[in-house]
N, C-alpha and C positions, 0 to 999 in steps of 0.2 A: 504494500500500500504506500502511495506517495505521502510525503510529509504534509502536503496540502490536505489530502483526504483524512489523514490521521488527526490533523489539527481541527478539521471540521467536526469529527466525531467527538473529540475531547471537548469542543465548545458546546456541542449538544448535551453531553453528559453534565457539564458544569451548569448549564442553564436548567437542566432537569433537577439537579441537586439544589440549586437556589430556590426553585419553585416548590420543591417538596419541603424544604426547611421552612419556607415562608408559610406554606399551607398546613403542614402537619407538625412543625417544630423539630423535625429531624429528617435525615435522608432515609428514604425507605429501603428496606431490603428487597431482594428479588421476590421472596415469599409474600411480603406485604404488597408489593406491586401486583402480583398475580391475584391475591385476594381482593384487592381494590378493583381491579379490572372485572373480576367475576361479579362483584357487587354492583358495579356500574352497568354491566350487561343485564343483570337480573332486574335492576331498576328500570332499564330501558324496555325490557320485555314486559314488565308489569304495566308500565305506562302505555305501551302499545296495546296490551290486552284490555286495559281500562277504556282506552279510546275506542277500540273495536266494540266493546260491550255497550258503551254509550251510544255509538252510532247505530247499533242494532236495536237498542231500545227506542231510539228516535224513529228509526225506519218502521219498527213494529207499531208504534203509536200512530204514525201516519197511515199505515196500511189498515189499521182497525178503526180509524176515525170515522169511516162512513157507516159503521154499524149503528143502527138506531138504539136509543137508550133501552127500549124494551128487550132487546136481544143482546145487549152488551155483555151480560154475564152468562150467556148460553154457551155451553161446551158439551163435549161428549160425556164428561163426568157427571153432569146433572140432567142428562137426557134419560127419561124413564122408559127404558126398553122393557116391555112386558111380554114380548114374544121372541122366538128365535129369529124370525124374519127381521125384526127391528135390530136385534143384536148383530145379525149378519150385515145389515145395512151400515151400522156403525163401523164394523170391522172393514168393510169394503171402502168406505169413505176415508178411513185412516190410511189406506194404501195410496191415496191421491190419484186413483184412476178415474176414468170417465164413468158416468152413470146417468141413467134416466130413472127418476124416482117418481112414482105416481101412487095415488090413493086418495081417500076421502078427506074431508076437512077435519082439523083438530088432531091429527096424528103426529104432529111435531116435525113436519117436513121442513118448515122454515127454520125451526130450531136446529135441525140437522144441517141446513144450509150454512148458517152462521157458525155452527160448531166446526164444520169442515174448513171454513175460511180461517177461523182462529187456529185450528190445528196446523194448517199448512203454513200460516204466517209464523207460528212458533217454531217451525222447522225451516224458516228462512226462504219460503217460497212466496213470491209476489202473487197476491190473490185479488180477485175482483168479484163483487156480487152486484147483480142488477135484476130488477123486475123486467120481464119481457116487454111490458108496456113501455117502460122508460127507454129500453134499448131501441125499440122500433120508433118511438117518438124522436129520439136523437137522430136516427137515420133519416126520418122524414124532414126534420128541420135542416139537416145537412144538405138537402137538395137545393136549398135557397142560396147557399154561399159556396157550393161545390166543395164541401169539406167531408164528404162521405168517406173518402179514403182514410182521412185522419181519424174519424170515429171508428171505423172498422179496425184500424191499426191498434187503437187503445185496447179494444176488447180482444183482438187476436193475439196480442203479445203478452197478455197476463199469464203468469206461470200457472195459475189455477183459476178457472172461471166457473161461477155458478149463475145460471139464469133461472129465476124463480117465476112461478105463475105463468108458464108458457101458454096455458089455456085462456088467460085473461086478455089476450090481444084480439085484434079484429079478424084474424084468420084470412087476411088478404094474400093474393099471390105475391105481392111485393115482400110481405113479411116472410113467407116461405122461402123466397129467393135469398134474402139477406141472412136469414137464420142458417140456411144451408151453406151459404158462402162463408159465414163465420166459422161454423163447425168444421167445414171441409178444410179451411185454412189451418185451423188448430190441429186437426187430424193429421194433416201433412207435416206439421211442425212437431208432432208427437206431444202436444200439450193437452192435458185433460179438460174436459168440459162436462159439467153436471147440469142436467135439465130437470126441473121440478114442475110437476103439474098435478092438478086435482082430477084430471081426466081419468076415465076408467080404461081398462085394457082395450076395449073395442074402439075407443075414440083416439087412441094414441097416434095412429097413422094420420088421421084427419087433422089432429092438433099440431103435430110435430113435422109430419111429412116422411115419406118412406125413406128417402135418401139420407135425411138428417138422422132419423132413428137408426138406420143401418150404420152410419159412421160412429155414432156415440156408443151404441150397443156393441159394435164390433171391437171397440177399443176398451170396453169396460163391462157394465152389467145393466140389466133392466131389473129394477127392484119395485115390487108392489108392497106398499105398507098397509097394514091392517091392524085393527085393535080398537081400544077405547078412544073416544073423542075427549081429549084432555080439557078443552075449553068448556064443553057442555058439562063435564063432570065437575069443573071448578064452580060453575054457576048453580049446580044442583044444591 
């Protein structure tokens, strides 16, 4: 090593010695330096973990902010499954796969919708819930300013999508076309879609459409809920 290089190293060591004495009151040993570096790395890792946890909590709050107050506390843990079919529905929704859920009023279908949204968000999956009427209304309004593509993109790119009350729409050909287009796009991107309706089995095709039903069912399950009407029981 040249004299210049050796002098540079000695100068660095002298500056380190001065810095350590000024900060710690003495020159650190190699063991102390190793322990200090490990502590600093650990602190940096903890700070990074805390930042990541904070960002996840904020993201989760944003994701769940659209849940109405009535359903804010609804989860799988407080869904009253009184039959094997209902327990199987919970188990399937926890997989995050597509589904068509149908059955009469008061069976907890909307409870399951928000429970599945919450479950997916807790596991870091971006999720979206919408009433079919609201989705179709957005599509119709988008015709005025040519923003249909942007509306479809918001729904198509959600990691997990639940569309509730599919039977409450007008049943127009336009609705069939856009529901199929949305489901088909998500099917191609291998993203799960859950459709919920009060329609009975005989009306599923007329409410959802053959092609849409085939896409969702082919990638998931068709689940008929039955049992007690919770709302009527609560009023009794």
